[in-house]
C-alpha positions in Angstrom: 0.0 0.0 0.0 1.1 3.6 -0.7 0.8 6.3 1.9 0.5 8.7 -1.0 -2.7 7.1 -2.4 -6.0 8.9 -2.6 -7.6 6.5 -0.2 -4.8 7.1 2.4 -5.1 10.8 2.1 -8.9 10.8 2.3 -9.1 8.4 5.3 -6.1 9.6 7.2 -5.4 7.6 10.4 -8.5 5.5 9.6 -7.0 4.1 6.4 -7.6 0.3 6.5 -4.0 -0.5 5.5 -2.8 0.8 8.9 -2.6 -2.3 10.9 0.1 -4.4 12.5 0.5 -6.9 9.7 2.2 -4.1 7.6 5.6 -3.6 9.0 6.7 -0.9 6.6 4.8 1.8 4.7 6.0 3.2 1.4 5.3 6.0 -1.0 6.9 6.4 -4.4 9.7 8.6 -3.0 10.9 6.5 -0.1 10.4 3.3 -2.1 12.7 4.6 -4.8 15.4 5.5 -2.1 15.2 2.1 -0.5 15.4 0.3 -3.8 18.4 2.5 -4.8 20.2 1.6 -1.6 19.6 -2.1 -2.4 21.0 -1.7 -5.9 17.8 -1.4 -7.8 16.4 1.2 -10.2 12.7 2.0 -9.8 11.1 1.9 -13.3 7.5 2.4 -12.5 5.0 2.7 -9.7 1.3 2.4 -10.6 -2.0 2.0 -8.7 -3.4 -1.5 -8.6 -7.2 -2.1 -8.6 -8.3 -5.1 -6.5 -11.4 -7.1 -7.3 -13.3 -7.3 -4.0 -16.9 -8.0 -3.0 -19.2 -6.4 -0.4 -19.0 -9.4 1.9 -15.2 -9.2 1.9 -15.1 -5.5 2.4 -17.7 -5.6 5.2 -15.7 -8.3 7.0 -12.5 -6.3 6.5 -13.8 -3.0 8.0 -15.5 -5.0 10.8 -12.0 -6.2 11.8 -10.3 -2.8 11.1 -13.1 -0.3 11.6 -13.3 2.8 9.4 -15.7 5.6 10.5 -18.8 5.8 8.3 -17.5 3.2 5.8 -17.9 0.3 8.4 -21.5 1.3 9.0 -22.3 1.6 5.3 -20.8 -1.7 4.4 -22.4 -3.5 7.3 -25.8 -2.1 6.1 -25.1 -3.2 2.6 -24.1 -6.7 3.8 -27.5 -6.9 5.5 -29.8 -5.6 2.8 -28.1 -6.4 -0.5 -29.1 -9.8 -1.9 -26.4 -12.5 -1.5 -25.6 -12.9 -5.2 -25.0 -9.2 -5.5 -22.8 -9.1 -2.4 -20.6 -11.7 -4.0 -20.0 -9.8 -7.2 -16.4 -8.6 -7.4 -16.1 -4.9 -7.7 -13.0 -3.0 -9.0 -11.6 -1.1 -5.9 -8.7 1.3 -5.7 -7.7 0.8 -2.1 -4.3 2.3 -2.1 -2.2 -0.7 -3.3 0.5 -0.1 -5.9 2.7 -2.2 -8.1 6.3 -1.3 -8.3 8.6 -2.4 -11.1 12.3 -2.3 -10.5 15.5 -3.7 -12.0 19.0 -4.3 -10.7 21.1 -1.3 -11.5 23.8 -2.3 -14.1 
C-alpha cells in the first residue's frame, strides 16, 4: 500500500491498511530510495485495482473499523441480496505495483 494514495489521504489515520501486519509503509519517494540503496532502479509505480466483493469489504472493515465506511458496508451486507454481495467490484484501495530492475 502507498501512503500517497488517494484513499490514504482521504481516510487519514482510519485508512484500512494501517494495521500491525504491515511492518513498513511506502510512498513512491521512499520506495525509490530504499530500492536504490539495495542496488535497484525503480522503473514504474502504478496504482493497482483489486477485485473485492461487499462481503469481503464488510468483514475487513469490521475487523479494522473505518468511521462511516464500516456502517455503510455493514448495512449493505444486511440488505443487498447475497448474489450481488458476491459480485467482485473494482476497488482502488491504495495498493500499488512497483517495477524495478537491478542497476547495471
